[in-house]
C-alpha positions in Angstrom: -40.9 40.7 -32.7 -40.7 43.6 -30.2 -40.3 41.1 -27.3 -37.3 39.6 -29.1 -35.6 43.0 -29.4 -36.3 43.7 -25.8 -34.6 40.4 -24.8 -31.6 41.2 -27.0 -31.3 44.7 -25.4 -31.5 43.3 -21.9 -28.9 40.6 -22.7 -26.6 43.2 -24.3 -27.0 45.5 -21.2 -26.2 42.6 -18.8 -23.1 41.6 -20.9 -21.9 45.3 -20.7 -22.4 45.3 -17.0 -20.5 42.1 -16.6 -17.6 43.3 -18.7 -17.4 46.6 -16.8 -17.3 44.7 -13.5 -14.4 42.5 -14.8 -12.5 45.5 -16.1 -12.9 47.5 -12.8 -12.0 44.4 -10.7 -8.9 43.7 -12.8 -7.8 47.4 -12.5 -8.3 47.4 -8.7 -7.2 43.9 -7.7 -5.0 42.9 -10.6 -4.8 39.5 -12.3 -4.4 36.4 -10.2 -1.9 34.0 -11.8 -2.3 30.4 -11.0 0.8 28.7 -9.7 1.9 25.4 -11.2 1.7 22.8 -8.5 3.7 19.7 -8.4 1.5 16.7 -9.0 0.7 14.9 -5.8 0.6 11.5 -7.5 4.0 10.6 -8.9 5.3 7.3 -10.4 5.9 5.8 -7.0 2.4 6.6 -5.7 1.0 5.2 -8.9 2.9 1.9 -8.4 1.6 1.6 -4.8 -1.9 2.3 -5.9 -1.6 -0.5 -8.5 -0.2 -2.9 -5.9 -3.1 -2.0 -3.6 -5.6 -2.6 -6.3 -4.1 -6.0 -7.2 -4.0 -7.0 -3.5 -7.7 -6.0 -3.1 -8.7 -8.0 -6.2 -6.8 -11.1 -4.9 -8.5 -10.7 -1.5 -11.9 -10.5 -3.1 -11.2 -13.6 -5.2 -10.1 -15.5 -2.2 -13.1 -14.3 -0.3 -15.4 -15.4 -3.1 -13.8 -18.8 -3.3 -14.1 -19.2 0.5 -17.8 -18.3 0.3 -18.3 -20.8 -2.5 -16.5 -23.5 -0.4 -18.5 -22.5 2.7 -21.8 -22.6 0.8 -21.0 -26.1 -0.6 -20.1 -27.3 2.9 -23.4 -25.9 4.3 -25.3 -27.5 1.5 -23.8 -30.9 2.3 -24.7 -30.4 6.0 -28.3 -29.4 5.1 -28.6 -32.3 2.8 -27.4 -34.7 5.5 -29.7 -33.1 8.1 -32.7 -33.4 5.8 -32.0 -37.0 4.9 -31.0 -38.1 8.4 -33.8 -36.3 10.2 -35.5 -39.6 11.0 -32.2 -41.1 12.3 -31.5 -38.1 14.5 -35.0 -38.1 16.0 -34.9 -41.9 16.4 -31.6 -41.7 18.2 -32.9 -38.9 20.3 -36.0 -40.9 21.3 -33.9 -44.0 22.3 -31.6 -41.9 24.4 -34.5 -40.4 26.3 
């Protein structure tokens, strides 16, 4: 119980110190008023960002389709190489 009172006293003392520092700083330095800044993203920027996002999505879709096409092409080539391995080695032996 006594420990709880000590903690409350310490917290109250720290709060008083903090408030005194704020009051003294405000009296010495004054208040700093934040200026209203013009937003850097306006309607035009927003449209350009949307167009850029759409272009990127289209590029990724095209890239993905090209990868699918390339993988299919490679699979056909691998399939042909595996099944024609004997033919290639036979043709190579005859040529030698």
